[in-house]
Backbone and ligand atoms as CSV (ligand in chain L), in Angstrom:
chain,resi,resn,atom,element,x,y,z
A,1,MET,N,N,101.544,123.940,71.833
A,1,MET,CA,C,100.998,124.896,73.199
A,1,MET,C,C,102.263,125.001,73.994
A,2,SER,N,N,102.364,126.362,74.540
A,2,SER,CA,C,103.543,126.886,75.198
A,2,SER,C,C,103.572,126.280,76.646
A,3,ASN,N,N,104.733,125.959,77.257
A,3,ASN,CA,C,104.680,125.805,78.673
A,3,ASN,C,C,104.127,126.628,79.605
A,4,GLU,N,N,104.165,127.799,79.299
A,4,GLU,CA,C,103.390,128.889,80.156
A,4,GLU,C,C,102.038,128.672,80.203
A,5,LYS,N,N,101.293,128.377,78.801
A,5,LYS,CA,C,99.880,128.141,78.685
A,5,LYS,C,C,99.431,126.654,79.617
A,6,LEU,N,N,100.468,125.843,79.459
A,6,LEU,CA,C,100.218,124.572,80.179
A,6,LEU,C,C,100.251,124.896,81.854
A,7,LEU,N,N,101.092,125.942,82.061
A,7,LEU,CA,C,101.180,126.117,83.714
A,7,LEU,C,C,100.094,126.798,84.045
A,8,THR,N,N,99.356,127.635,83.281
A,8,THR,CA,C,98.261,128.255,83.614
A,8,THR,C,C,96.940,127.161,83.668
A,9,LEU,N,N,96.792,126.267,82.758
A,9,LEU,CA,C,95.872,125.399,82.935
A,9,LEU,C,C,95.953,124.457,83.912
A,10,ALA,N,N,97.230,123.977,84.105
A,10,ALA,CA,C,97.488,123.116,85.418
A,10,ALA,C,C,97.210,123.884,86.630
A,11,ARG,N,N,97.429,125.058,86.837
A,11,ARG,CA,C,97.023,125.890,87.843
A,11,ARG,C,C,95.598,125.850,88.028
A,12,GLU,N,N,94.703,126.177,86.903
A,12,GLU,CA,C,93.491,126.089,87.123
A,12,GLU,C,C,92.869,124.812,87.573
A,13,ALA,N,N,93.403,123.475,87.127
A,13,ALA,CA,C,92.944,122.393,87.595
A,13,ALA,C,C,93.567,122.200,89.152
A,14,LEU,N,N,94.397,122.675,89.533
A,14,LEU,CA,C,94.772,122.543,91.022
A,14,LEU,C,C,93.739,123.095,91.811
A,15,GLN,N,N,93.066,124.151,91.168
A,15,GLN,CA,C,92.070,124.587,92.030
A,15,GLN,C,C,90.978,123.685,92.495
A,16,HIS,N,N,91.003,122.683,91.490
A,16,HIS,CA,C,89.852,121.544,91.761
A,16,HIS,C,C,90.312,120.598,92.664
A,17,SER,N,N,91.485,120.639,93.333
A,17,SER,CA,C,92.181,119.411,94.025
A,17,SER,C,C,91.160,119.129,95.164
A,18,TYR,N,N,91.058,117.952,95.441
A,18,TYR,CA,C,90.193,117.398,96.560
A,18,TYR,C,C,91.279,116.991,97.457
A,19,SER,N,N,91.611,117.704,98.304
A,19,SER,CA,C,92.806,117.026,99.314
A,19,SER,C,C,92.657,117.696,100.729
A,20,PRO,N,N,91.530,117.178,101.347
A,20,PRO,CA,C,91.267,117.406,102.611
A,20,PRO,C,C,92.100,116.831,103.656
A,21,TYR,N,N,92.874,115.703,103.414
A,21,TYR,CA,C,93.752,114.964,104.268
A,21,TYR,C,C,95.188,115.498,104.193
A,22,SER,N,N,95.640,115.629,103.149
A,22,SER,CA,C,96.980,116.087,103.095
A,22,SER,C,C,97.231,117.605,102.905
A,23,GLN,N,N,96.192,118.379,102.549
A,23,GLN,CA,C,96.103,119.750,102.176
A,23,GLN,C,C,97.384,120.108,101.255
A,24,PHE,N,N,97.436,119.066,100.308
A,24,PHE,CA,C,98.563,119.372,99.431
A,24,PHE,C,C,97.988,119.220,97.937
A,25,ARG,N,N,97.973,120.421,97.322
A,25,ARG,CA,C,97.043,120.473,95.955
A,25,ARG,C,C,97.898,120.461,94.889
A,26,VAL,N,N,97.556,119.426,93.846
A,26,VAL,CA,C,98.343,119.067,92.552
A,26,VAL,C,C,97.708,119.338,91.600
A,27,GLY,N,N,98.216,119.865,90.334
A,27,GLY,CA,C,97.447,120.078,89.122
A,27,GLY,C,C,98.528,119.642,88.167
A,28,ALA,N,N,97.787,118.814,86.812
A,28,ALA,CA,C,98.830,118.563,85.994
A,28,ALA,C,C,98.027,118.778,84.717
A,29,ALA,N,N,98.891,119.290,83.514
A,29,ALA,CA,C,98.165,119.461,82.158
A,29,ALA,C,C,99.180,118.630,81.324
A,30,LEU,N,N,98.365,117.708,80.418
A,30,LEU,CA,C,98.827,116.794,79.693
A,30,LEU,C,C,98.578,117.092,78.133
A,31,LEU,N,N,99.311,117.144,77.225
A,31,LEU,CA,C,99.360,117.627,75.913
A,31,LEU,C,C,99.475,116.450,75.105
A,32,THR,N,N,98.497,116.050,74.241
A,32,THR,CA,C,98.665,115.106,73.291
A,32,THR,C,C,99.556,115.240,72.000
A,33,ASP,N,N,99.861,114.512,71.271
A,33,ASP,CA,C,100.576,114.759,70.022
A,33,ASP,C,C,99.594,115.559,69.067
A,34,SER,N,N,98.412,115.209,69.052
A,34,SER,CA,C,97.352,116.039,68.183
A,34,SER,C,C,97.018,117.416,68.673
A,35,GLY,N,N,97.480,117.712,69.881
A,35,GLY,CA,C,97.271,118.999,70.417
A,35,GLY,C,C,96.052,119.130,71.294
A,36,ARG,N,N,95.481,117.971,71.892
A,36,ARG,CA,C,94.518,117.969,72.695
A,36,ARG,C,C,95.017,118.338,74.143
A,37,LEU,N,N,94.357,118.843,75.009
A,37,LEU,CA,C,94.874,119.234,76.349
A,37,LEU,C,C,93.965,118.604,77.341
A,38,PHE,N,N,94.458,117.548,78.444
A,38,PHE,CA,C,93.865,117.025,79.347
A,38,PHE,C,C,94.489,117.728,80.637
A,39,THR,N,N,93.495,118.053,81.500
A,39,THR,CA,C,94.131,118.432,83.010
A,39,THR,C,C,93.616,117.493,84.094
A,40,GLY,N,N,94.134,117.484,85.267
A,40,GLY,CA,C,93.862,116.652,86.180
A,40,GLY,C,C,94.217,117.403,87.581
A,41,CYS,N,N,93.685,117.090,88.790
A,41,CYS,CA,C,94.089,117.241,90.042
A,41,CYS,C,C,94.192,115.969,90.749
A,42,ASN,N,N,94.596,116.263,91.988
A,42,ASN,CA,C,94.583,114.967,93.048
A,42,ASN,C,C,93.199,115.060,93.510
A,43,ILE,N,N,92.652,113.618,93.825
A,43,ILE,CA,C,91.268,113.442,94.538
A,43,ILE,C,C,91.543,112.341,95.631
A,44,GLU,N,N,91.495,112.984,96.754
A,44,GLU,CA,C,91.788,112.033,97.932
A,44,GLU,C,C,90.563,111.216,98.329
A,45,ASN,N,N,90.682,110.358,99.253
A,45,ASN,CA,C,89.573,109.624,99.768
A,45,ASN,C,C,90.047,109.300,101.036
A,46,SER,N,N,89.056,109.203,101.938
A,46,SER,CA,C,88.965,108.681,103.519
A,46,SER,C,C,89.530,107.360,103.471
A,47,SER,N,N,89.556,106.528,102.624
A,47,SER,CA,C,90.328,105.346,102.548
A,47,SER,C,C,91.646,105.697,101.910
A,48,PHE,N,N,92.632,106.024,102.577
A,48,PHE,CA,C,93.713,106.979,101.998
A,48,PHE,C,C,94.305,106.224,100.634
A,49,SER,N,N,94.254,104.945,100.646
A,49,SER,CA,C,95.088,104.510,99.435
A,49,SER,C,C,94.503,104.609,98.217
A,50,LEU,N,N,92.940,104.899,98.337
A,50,LEU,CA,C,92.364,104.987,96.881
A,50,LEU,C,C,92.619,106.429,96.350
A,51,THR,N,N,93.239,107.170,96.826
A,51,THR,CA,C,93.733,108.637,96.447
A,51,THR,C,C,94.457,108.274,95.138
A,52,ILE,N,N,93.973,109.183,94.228
A,52,ILE,CA,C,94.491,109.454,92.845
A,52,ILE,C,C,95.309,110.607,92.475
A,53,CYS,N,N,96.446,110.383,92.149
A,53,CYS,CA,C,97.295,111.686,91.693
A,53,CYS,C,C,96.801,112.584,90.657
A,54,ALA,N,N,97.082,113.881,90.675
A,54,ALA,CA,C,96.958,114.632,89.432
A,54,ALA,C,C,97.538,114.155,88.226
A,55,GLU,N,N,98.528,113.679,88.045
A,55,GLU,CA,C,99.088,113.006,86.752
A,55,GLU,C,C,98.286,111.876,86.268
A,56,ARG,N,N,97.845,111.007,87.211
A,56,ARG,CA,C,97.115,109.875,86.566
A,56,ARG,C,C,95.608,110.497,86.263
A,57,THR,N,N,95.242,111.131,87.166
A,57,THR,CA,C,93.795,111.672,86.546
A,57,THR,C,C,93.799,112.456,85.192
A,58,ALA,N,N,94.856,113.076,84.731
A,58,ALA,CA,C,94.785,113.808,83.567
A,58,ALA,C,C,95.071,112.494,82.447
A,59,LEU,N,N,95.983,111.655,82.752
A,59,LEU,CA,C,96.368,110.566,81.876
A,59,LEU,C,C,95.214,109.705,81.686
A,60,PHE,N,N,94.342,109.329,82.580
A,60,PHE,CA,C,93.251,108.131,82.444
A,60,PHE,C,C,92.145,108.897,81.759
A,61,LYS,N,N,91.972,110.405,82.133
A,61,LYS,CA,C,90.888,111.236,81.492
A,61,LYS,C,C,91.316,111.011,79.711
A,62,ALA,N,N,92.443,111.104,79.420
A,62,ALA,CA,C,93.036,111.189,77.884
A,62,ALA,C,C,92.770,109.893,77.367
A,63,VAL,N,N,93.223,108.750,78.315
A,63,VAL,CA,C,93.122,107.607,77.728
A,63,VAL,C,C,91.654,107.045,77.331
A,64,SER,N,N,90.902,107.493,78.411
A,64,SER,CA,C,89.419,107.116,78.370
A,64,SER,C,C,88.757,107.603,76.989
A,65,GLU,N,N,89.234,108.873,76.403
A,65,GLU,CA,C,88.736,109.383,75.226
A,65,GLU,C,C,89.476,109.146,74.140
A,66,GLY,N,N,90.333,107.999,74.117
A,66,GLY,CA,C,90.869,107.445,72.788
A,66,GLY,C,C,92.417,108.004,72.510
A,67,GLU,N,N,92.931,108.583,73.510
A,67,GLU,CA,C,94.227,109.508,73.138
A,67,GLU,C,C,95.381,108.337,73.796
A,68,THR,N,N,96.241,108.163,72.698
A,68,THR,CA,C,97.329,107.107,72.695
A,68,THR,C,C,98.686,107.746,72.480
A,69,VAL,N,N,98.867,109.073,72.036
A,69,VAL,CA,C,100.310,109.259,71.946
A,69,VAL,C,C,100.160,110.745,72.418
A,70,PHE,N,N,101.264,110.798,73.172
A,70,PHE,CA,C,101.414,112.121,74.316
A,70,PHE,C,C,102.594,112.767,73.890
A,71,SER,N,N,102.539,114.034,74.131
A,71,SER,CA,C,103.835,115.061,73.999
A,71,SER,C,C,104.583,115.344,75.164
A,72,LYS,N,N,103.695,116.005,75.998
A,72,LYS,CA,C,104.426,116.529,77.508
A,72,LYS,C,C,103.396,116.701,78.500
A,73,MET,N,N,103.951,116.475,79.578
A,73,MET,CA,C,102.921,116.875,80.801
A,73,MET,C,C,103.724,117.782,81.730
A,74,LEU,N,N,102.855,118.718,82.182
A,74,LEU,CA,C,103.359,119.690,83.118
A,74,LEU,C,C,102.720,119.626,84.642
A,75,ILE,N,N,103.334,119.526,85.606
A,75,ILE,CA,C,102.781,119.119,87.040
A,75,ILE,C,C,103.437,120.678,87.874
A,76,VAL,N,N,102.213,120.816,88.573
A,76,VAL,CA,C,102.378,121.940,89.350
A,76,VAL,C,C,101.996,121.664,90.837
A,77,SER,N,N,102.295,122.548,91.942
A,77,SER,CA,C,101.743,122.360,93.364
A,77,SER,C,C,101.980,123.916,94.016
A,78,ASP,N,N,101.785,124.059,95.073
A,78,ASP,CA,C,101.776,125.175,95.842
A,78,ASP,C,C,102.938,125.148,96.525
A,79,ALA,N,N,104.048,124.148,96.513
A,79,ALA,CA,C,105.131,124.021,96.994
A,79,ALA,C,C,106.344,125.047,96.607
A,80,ASP,N,N,107.095,125.304,97.347
A,80,ASP,CA,C,108.574,126.014,97.022
A,80,ASP,C,C,109.509,125.015,96.167
A,81,ASP,N,N,109.294,123.900,96.678
A,81,ASP,CA,C,110.087,122.905,95.789
A,81,ASP,C,C,109.677,122.287,94.379
A,82,PHE,N,N,110.204,121.974,93.630
A,82,PHE,CA,C,109.786,121.467,92.431
A,82,PHE,C,C,108.967,120.204,92.747
A,83,ILE,N,N,107.767,120.102,92.011
A,83,ILE,CA,C,106.841,118.951,92.485
A,83,ILE,C,C,107.471,117.933,91.545
A,84,THR,N,N,107.414,116.647,91.945
A,84,THR,CA,C,107.911,115.472,91.262
A,84,THR,C,C,107.068,114.490,91.385
A,85,PRO,N,N,106.681,113.674,90.128
A,85,PRO,CA,C,105.548,112.666,90.332
A,85,PRO,C,C,106.011,111.402,91.284
A,86,CYS,N,N,104.910,110.919,91.920
A,86,CYS,CA,C,105.409,109.628,92.708
A,86,CYS,C,C,105.568,108.266,91.934
A,87,GLY,N,N,106.239,107.624,92.569
A,87,GLY,CA,C,106.636,106.241,91.820
A,87,GLY,C,C,105.673,105.529,90.959
A,88,ALA,N,N,104.326,105.671,91.556
A,88,ALA,CA,C,103.314,104.797,90.823
A,88,ALA,C,C,102.901,105.579,89.584
A,89,CYS,N,N,102.877,107.052,89.594
A,89,CYS,CA,C,102.631,107.780,88.391
A,89,CYS,C,C,103.592,107.474,87.348
A,90,ARG,N,N,105.029,107.520,87.837
A,90,ARG,CA,C,106.178,107.221,86.972
A,90,ARG,C,C,105.743,106.242,86.045
A,91,GLN,N,N,105.441,104.763,86.970
A,91,GLN,CA,C,105.266,103.780,86.161
A,91,GLN,C,C,104.112,103.886,84.846
A,92,VAL,N,N,103.090,104.541,85.613
A,92,VAL,CA,C,101.653,104.532,84.826
A,92,VAL,C,C,102.031,105.765,83.595
A,93,ILE,N,N,102.684,106.537,83.745
A,93,ILE,CA,C,103.060,107.554,82.606
A,93,ILE,C,C,104.106,106.816,81.437
A,94,SER,N,N,104.847,105.973,81.965
A,94,SER,CA,C,105.993,105.542,81.298
A,94,SER,C,C,104.958,104.321,80.502
A,95,ASP,N,N,104.180,103.646,81.078
A,95,ASP,CA,C,103.498,102.571,80.465
A,95,ASP,C,C,102.562,103.056,79.322
A,96,LEU,N,N,101.810,104.044,79.699
A,96,LEU,CA,C,100.690,104.607,78.865
A,96,LEU,C,C,101.185,105.627,77.958
A,97,ALA,N,N,102.320,106.457,78.171
A,97,ALA,CA,C,102.495,107.541,77.400
A,97,ALA,C,C,103.814,107.422,76.789
A,98,GLY,N,N,104.799,106.343,77.269
A,98,GLY,CA,C,106.124,106.245,76.811
A,98,GLY,C,C,106.951,107.551,77.193
A,99,ASN,N,N,108.066,107.601,76.691
A,99,ASN,CA,C,109.129,108.468,77.176
A,99,ASN,C,C,108.968,109.921,76.836
A,100,ILE,N,N,107.656,110.588,77.390
A,100,ILE,CA,C,107.334,112.013,77.169
A,100,ILE,C,C,108.218,113.055,78.053
A,101,ASP,N,N,108.094,114.031,77.622
A,101,ASP,CA,C,108.731,115.266,78.518
A,101,ASP,C,C,107.700,115.456,79.605
A,102,ILE,N,N,108.529,115.755,80.594
A,102,ILE,CA,C,107.790,116.064,82.077
A,102,ILE,C,C,108.376,117.322,82.737
A,103,ILE,N,N,107.424,118.375,82.667
A,103,ILE,CA,C,107.990,119.602,83.304
A,103,ILE,C,C,107.503,119.644,84.504
A,104,LEU,N,N,108.634,119.732,85.462
A,104,LEU,CA,C,108.615,120.110,86.981
A,104,LEU,C,C,108.315,121.591,87.201
A,105,THR,N,N,107.271,121.919,88.031
A,105,THR,CA,C,107.481,123.587,88.158
A,105,THR,C,C,107.321,123.646,90.069
A,106,ASN,N,N,107.828,124.879,90.177
A,106,ASN,CA,C,107.766,125.292,91.479
A,106,ASN,C,C,106.707,126.376,91.774
A,107,ALA,N,N,106.240,127.009,93.225
A,107,ALA,CA,C,105.414,127.876,93.149
A,107,ALA,C,C,105.508,129.157,92.635
A,108,ARG,N,N,107.045,129.345,92.405
A,108,ARG,CA,C,107.395,130.538,91.568
A,108,ARG,C,C,107.052,130.498,90.076
A,109,GLY,N,N,106.798,129.522,89.536
A,109,GLY,CA,C,106.384,129.202,88.239
A,109,GLY,C,C,107.887,128.755,87.628
A,110,GLU,N,N,108.686,128.474,87.951
A,110,GLU,CA,C,109.923,127.960,87.531
A,110,GLU,C,C,110.008,126.740,87.007
A,111,MET,N,N,110.715,126.387,86.016
A,111,MET,CA,C,110.354,125.057,85.412
A,111,MET,C,C,111.699,124.108,85.263
A,112,GLN,N,N,111.520,122.945,85.481
A,112,GLN,CA,C,112.518,121.998,85.158
A,112,GLN,C,C,112.308,120.805,84.242
A,113,HIS,N,N,113.087,120.469,83.210
A,113,HIS,CA,C,112.687,119.578,81.989
A,113,HIS,C,C,113.292,118.269,82.375
A,114,LYS,N,N,112.375,117.389,82.095
A,114,LYS,CA,C,112.980,115.877,82.473
A,114,LYS,C,C,112.019,115.142,81.335
A,115,LYS,N,N,112.660,113.768,81.262
A,115,LYS,CA,C,112.108,113.032,80.384
A,115,LYS,C,C,111.457,111.748,81.407
A,116,ILE,N,N,110.855,111.103,80.949
A,116,ILE,CA,C,110.203,110.027,81.983
A,116,ILE,C,C,111.355,108.826,82.326
A,117,SER,N,N,112.275,108.848,81.106
A,117,SER,CA,C,113.418,107.679,81.382
A,117,SER,C,C,114.365,108.381,82.395
A,118,ASP,N,N,114.252,109.886,82.592
A,118,ASP,CA,C,115.103,110.183,83.624
A,118,ASP,C,C,114.861,109.883,84.964
A,119,LEU,N,N,113.324,109.867,85.065
A,119,LEU,CA,C,112.785,109.773,86.469
A,119,LEU,C,C,112.258,108.122,86.764
A,120,LEU,N,N,112.359,107.465,85.719
A,120,LEU,CA,C,112.106,105.996,85.836
A,120,LEU,C,C,112.916,105.262,84.889
A,121,PRO,N,N,114.328,105.171,85.295
A,121,PRO,CA,C,115.282,104.359,84.384
A,121,PRO,C,C,114.830,102.934,84.777
A,122,LEU,N,N,115.313,102.087,83.710
A,122,LEU,CA,C,115.052,100.663,83.706
A,122,LEU,C,C,113.617,100.314,83.786
A,123,ALA,N,N,112.793,101.257,83.121
A,123,ALA,CA,C,111.261,100.828,83.362
A,123,ALA,C,C,110.859,99.468,83.123
A,124,PHE,N,N,109.986,98.975,84.021
A,124,PHE,CA,C,109.199,97.777,83.492
A,124,PHE,C,C,108.240,98.152,82.607
A,125,GLY,N,N,107.950,97.355,81.511
A,125,GLY,CA,C,106.949,97.934,80.377
A,125,GLY,C,C,106.481,96.791,79.726
A,126,GLN,N,N,105.430,97.110,78.962
A,126,GLN,CA,C,104.779,95.818,78.113
A,126,GLN,C,C,105.735,94.878,77.426
A,127,GLU,N,N,106.933,95.112,77.069
A,127,GLU,CA,C,108.009,94.422,76.403
A,127,GLU,C,C,108.479,93.439,77.400
A,128,SER,N,N,108.716,93.880,78.707
A,128,SER,CA,C,109.083,93.084,79.595
A,128,SER,C,C,108.351,91.870,79.822
A,129,LEU,N,N,107.008,91.743,79.464
A,129,LEU,CA,C,106.130,90.640,79.978
A,129,LEU,C,C,106.526,89.625,78.889
A,130,SER,N,N,107.111,89.792,77.771
A,130,SER,CA,C,107.220,88.693,76.687
A,130,SER,C,C,108.861,88.250,76.960
A,131,LYS,N,N,109.590,88.534,77.775
A,131,LYS,CA,C,110.959,88.175,77.985
A,131,LYS,C,C,111.206,87.136,79.059
A,132,LYS,N,N,110.138,86.528,79.463
A,132,LYS,CA,C,110.205,85.509,80.326
A,132,LYS,C,C,110.728,84.361,79.643
A,133,HIS,N,N,111.611,83.703,80.539
A,133,HIS,CA,C,112.349,82.146,80.219
A,133,HIS,C,C,111.445,81.405,79.940
A,134,LYS,N,N,111.336,80.570,78.671
A,134,LYS,CA,C,110.451,79.759,78.357
A,134,LYS,C,C,110.744,78.138,78.568
L,1,THU,N1,N,100.309,113.827,94.753
L,1,THU,C1,C,99.919,114.168,93.348
L,1,THU,O1,O,98.637,114.308,92.967
L,1,THU,N2,N,101.073,114.073,92.479
L,1,THU,C2,C,102.455,114.001,92.882
L,1,THU,O2,O,103.210,114.143,91.978
L,1,THU,C3,C,102.626,113.915,94.184
L,1,THU,C4,C,101.495,113.626,95.315
L,1,THU,C5,C,99.171,113.999,95.573
L,1,THU,C6,C,98.560,112.644,96.179
L,1,THU,C7,C,97.851,113.224,97.577
L,1,THU,O3,O,96.698,113.682,97.286
L,1,THU,C8,C,98.856,114.490,98.132
L,1,THU,O4,O,99.734,114.693,96.747
L,1,THU,C9,C,99.959,114.212,99.117
L,1,THU,O5,O,100.701,113.205,98.569
């Protein structure tokens, strides 16, 4: 699936953003290796810390439907600057999706291509848990 198509779908998801506190809408489109597409938006909460970002919404939707192998995720917002995933999402994407391609976009539809390893070097992961001193 083309990145332009992912951008269109992420923008559609952004329309569903529930962000009355920040007024900052985010959309994400996640493609699996098998070609399935999952979108997500940010969903805020009056207990602010319970907010979930668009990236994790999309990824959790996919994992909850049995998907385990991913290809790329595109992220969009209304901002002029390129939207970049928060630290929590970087960790969750790295852990559940591995070193996938991340496409950052701005309001003009321009794209920047990153890997999760660019955004989260020296990631903590499942293998880190087995490296403790015995
Ligand atoms: N947010 C996302 O959904 N994804 C990001 O990459 C950055 C931040 C959301 C969380 C919150 O609802 C709002 O944007 C402002 O932080």
